[in-house]
C-alpha positions as CSV (number, residue, x, y, z in Angstrom):
1,V,-20.9,38.0,-66.1
2,I,-22.7,39.0,-69.2
3,E,-19.7,38.2,-71.4
4,V,-19.4,34.7,-69.8
5,V,-23.1,34.0,-70.3
6,E,-22.9,35.3,-73.9
7,S,-19.9,33.2,-74.7
8,T,-21.5,30.1,-73.1
9,L,-24.7,30.6,-75.1
10,I,-22.8,31.0,-78.4
11,T,-20.8,27.9,-77.6
12,V,-23.9,25.9,-76.8
13,F,-25.6,27.2,-80.0
14,V,-22.6,26.2,-82.2
15,I,-22.5,22.7,-80.6
16,I,-26.2,22.2,-81.2
17,M,-25.9,23.4,-84.8
18,I,-23.0,21.0,-85.4
19,F,-24.8,18.0,-84.0
20,T,-28.1,18.9,-85.8
21,Y,-26.8,19.7,-89.3
22,I,-23.3,18.2,-89.6
23,L,-22.6,15.3,-87.2
24,H,-25.1,12.7,-86.3
25,P,-24.5,9.9,-83.9
26,V,-25.3,6.4,-85.2
27,N,-25.5,3.1,-83.4
28,V,-24.3,0.1,-85.5
29,V,-26.7,-2.8,-85.2
30,G,-25.6,-6.2,-86.6
31,T,-22.4,-7.7,-87.9
32,S,-22.6,-7.0,-91.7
33,M,-19.6,-4.6,-91.4
34,T,-17.3,-6.9,-89.4
35,N,-14.3,-6.5,-89.0
36,T,-14.4,-2.8,-89.6
37,L,-17.4,-2.1,-87.4
38,Q,-18.9,-4.3,-84.7
39,D,-22.4,-4.7,-83.4
40,G,-22.9,-1.9,-80.8
41,D,-20.3,0.4,-82.1
42,R,-21.2,4.1,-82.1
43,I,-20.1,6.3,-84.9
44,F,-20.5,9.8,-86.1
45,M,-22.0,10.3,-89.6
46,N,-21.4,13.5,-91.5
47,T,-24.4,14.7,-93.4
48,I,-22.5,17.3,-95.4
49,Y,-20.0,15.6,-97.7
50,G,-18.7,15.9,-101.3
51,E,-18.5,13.2,-103.9
52,L,-18.7,9.7,-102.6
53,S,-16.2,7.2,-103.9
54,Y,-14.8,3.7,-103.4
55,G,-14.2,2.8,-99.8
56,D,-16.6,5.3,-98.2
57,I,-18.8,3.9,-95.5
58,V,-22.3,5.3,-95.8
59,V,-25.6,5.2,-93.8
60,I,-28.5,4.4,-96.1
61,N,-32.3,4.8,-96.0
62,N,-33.2,1.6,-97.7
63,D,-36.8,2.5,-98.6
64,M,-36.8,1.2,-102.2
65,A,-34.6,-1.3,-104.1
66,Y,-33.3,-0.5,-107.5
67,L,-32.4,-3.3,-109.9
68,L,-31.3,-3.5,-113.6
69,N,-33.2,-5.0,-116.5
70,S,-31.6,-6.7,-119.5
71,D,-31.1,-3.3,-121.1
72,N,-29.1,-2.0,-118.1
73,E,-32.0,0.3,-117.2
74,I,-33.1,0.9,-113.6
75,V,-36.3,-0.8,-112.4
76,E,-37.8,-0.3,-109.0
77,N,-38.5,-3.2,-106.7
78,N,-41.0,-2.3,-104.1
79,I,-39.8,-3.8,-100.8
80,D,-42.9,-3.0,-98.6
81,G,-43.0,-5.7,-95.9
82,S,-39.3,-6.6,-96.3
83,S,-37.2,-6.8,-93.1
84,L,-34.6,-4.9,-95.0
85,K,-36.7,-1.8,-95.4
86,E,-34.7,0.0,-92.8
87,C,-31.6,2.1,-92.2
88,I,-28.4,0.2,-93.1
89,I,-24.7,0.9,-93.2
90,K,-22.5,-0.4,-96.0
91,R,-19.3,0.4,-98.0
92,I,-19.3,1.9,-101.5
93,I,-17.7,-0.5,-104.0
94,A,-18.6,1.1,-107.3
95,T,-20.1,4.4,-108.4
96,G,-22.0,5.6,-111.4
97,G,-20.3,4.8,-114.7
98,Q,-18.1,2.1,-113.3
99,T,-18.4,-1.6,-114.3
100,I,-18.4,-4.2,-111.6
101,D,-17.8,-7.9,-111.9
102,I,-17.7,-10.6,-109.3
103,E,-15.8,-13.8,-109.9
104,A,-18.0,-16.7,-108.7
105,Y,-15.1,-19.1,-107.9
106,S,-12.5,-16.8,-106.5
107,G,-14.8,-14.4,-104.8
108,D,-12.8,-11.5,-106.3
109,V,-14.5,-8.2,-106.9
110,I,-13.4,-6.4,-110.1
111,V,-14.2,-2.8,-110.9
112,D,-13.3,-1.4,-114.3
113,G,-11.1,-4.4,-115.1
114,E,-9.1,-4.2,-111.9
115,T,-9.3,-6.7,-109.0
116,L,-9.9,-4.8,-105.8
117,D,-7.4,-5.1,-103.0
118,E,-9.8,-5.5,-100.0
119,P,-7.9,-5.8,-96.8
120,Y,-11.0,-4.7,-94.8
121,I,-13.2,-7.7,-95.6
122,K,-13.8,-10.6,-93.2
123,E,-13.6,-13.2,-95.9
124,K,-14.2,-13.4,-99.7
125,L,-17.7,-13.7,-100.8
126,K,-19.4,-16.9,-101.9
127,N,-22.5,-15.4,-103.6
128,G,-22.7,-12.8,-106.3
129,G,-26.4,-12.3,-105.7
130,V,-29.2,-11.0,-107.9
131,F,-27.2,-9.4,-110.8
132,D,-25.9,-11.0,-114.0
133,Y,-22.4,-9.7,-113.9
134,P,-20.6,-7.7,-115.2
135,I,-22.9,-4.7,-114.8
136,T,-22.4,-1.0,-115.3
137,I,-23.7,1.2,-112.5
138,P,-26.0,4.0,-113.8
139,E,-25.1,7.6,-112.9
140,G,-26.5,8.7,-109.6
141,Y,-26.4,5.1,-108.1
142,Y,-23.9,3.1,-106.1
143,F,-23.1,-0.5,-105.6
144,V,-22.5,-1.2,-101.9
145,M,-21.4,-4.2,-99.9
146,G,-20.8,-5.1,-96.2
147,D,-17.3,-6.0,-95.1
148,N,-18.6,-9.3,-93.7
149,R,-19.3,-10.5,-97.2
150,N,-21.0,-13.7,-96.4
151,G,-23.1,-12.2,-93.6
152,S,-24.3,-9.1,-95.3
153,S,-27.4,-8.1,-97.1
154,D,-26.3,-5.5,-99.6
155,S,-26.5,-4.6,-103.3
156,R,-26.4,-8.3,-104.1
157,N,-29.8,-8.7,-102.4
158,P,-33.0,-7.9,-104.5
159,D,-34.4,-6.1,-101.4
160,I,-31.5,-3.6,-101.5
161,G,-30.0,-3.5,-105.0
162,L,-28.3,-0.4,-106.2
163,I,-28.4,2.6,-103.9
164,K,-29.8,5.9,-105.2
165,K,-27.8,9.0,-104.2
166,D,-30.8,10.5,-102.4
167,Q,-31.1,7.4,-100.2
168,I,-27.8,8.2,-98.5
169,Y,-28.2,9.9,-95.2
170,G,-24.5,10.5,-94.7
171,K,-20.9,9.3,-94.6
172,A,-19.4,7.6,-91.6
173,I,-16.4,9.5,-90.4
174,L,-15.5,8.4,-86.8
175,R,-16.0,5.6,-84.4
176,Y,-16.2,7.1,-81.0
177,A,-17.3,4.2,-78.8
178,P,-16.2,2.0,-77.4
179,I,-13.3,4.3,-76.5
180,S,-10.8,1.5,-76.9
181,S,-11.8,1.3,-80.6
182,F,-11.8,5.0,-81.3
183,K,-11.0,5.4,-85.0
184,Y,-11.2,7.7,-88.0
185,L,-13.2,5.8,-90.7
186,G,-12.4,8.0,-93.7
187,D,-9.6,5.7,-94.9
188,S,-10.7,2.4,-93.3
189,Y,-10.5,0.7,-96.7
190,K,-6.7,1.1,-96.6
191,H,-6.2,-0.8,-93.4
192,N,-5.9,-4.6,-92.9
193,S,-8.9,-6.0,-91.2
194,N,-6.7,-7.7,-88.7
195,E,-5.6,-4.3,-87.5
196,E,-9.2,-3.5,-86.5
197,Q,-9.2,-6.0,-83.6
């Protein structure tokens, strides 16, 4: 009996540690990540992760917006009172040191001179937003966008702008509900958005 109790307590302790320090459940609110994620989806976010790169879906504490001045230097945009000062979920498109351009007419997104193949988006964007492209992302910052390009407030919006590394809560790794849509999210940028339905 003592061994069973001890084993049970250890198991419970390990589970609590995992869900406290490694995996956090997150409820998706809104449609900015359609078709990859839907309003009401439940995902697990990993708070222990390595380098973030193109395609990673991240949960962000949008407490301050970071923009660029004409010298490509970071300037802070205080967003107190903004409806976007909240926790948001987006996809990383460009990282520190990379140059991003957005073609106004075609809606193509170009990173380091290469047009991105983006099978995960709902439709091509119609608005490049606040920046005067092309821009080079400063080290320690990320350019993020929602997969529902024309229904997403993301780095193109002055109340979000570039995302600082310490604003990132974690990386989305798994959609666990609804059960019918159970999916590993680590390579979601490789799949056609039509396959998400």
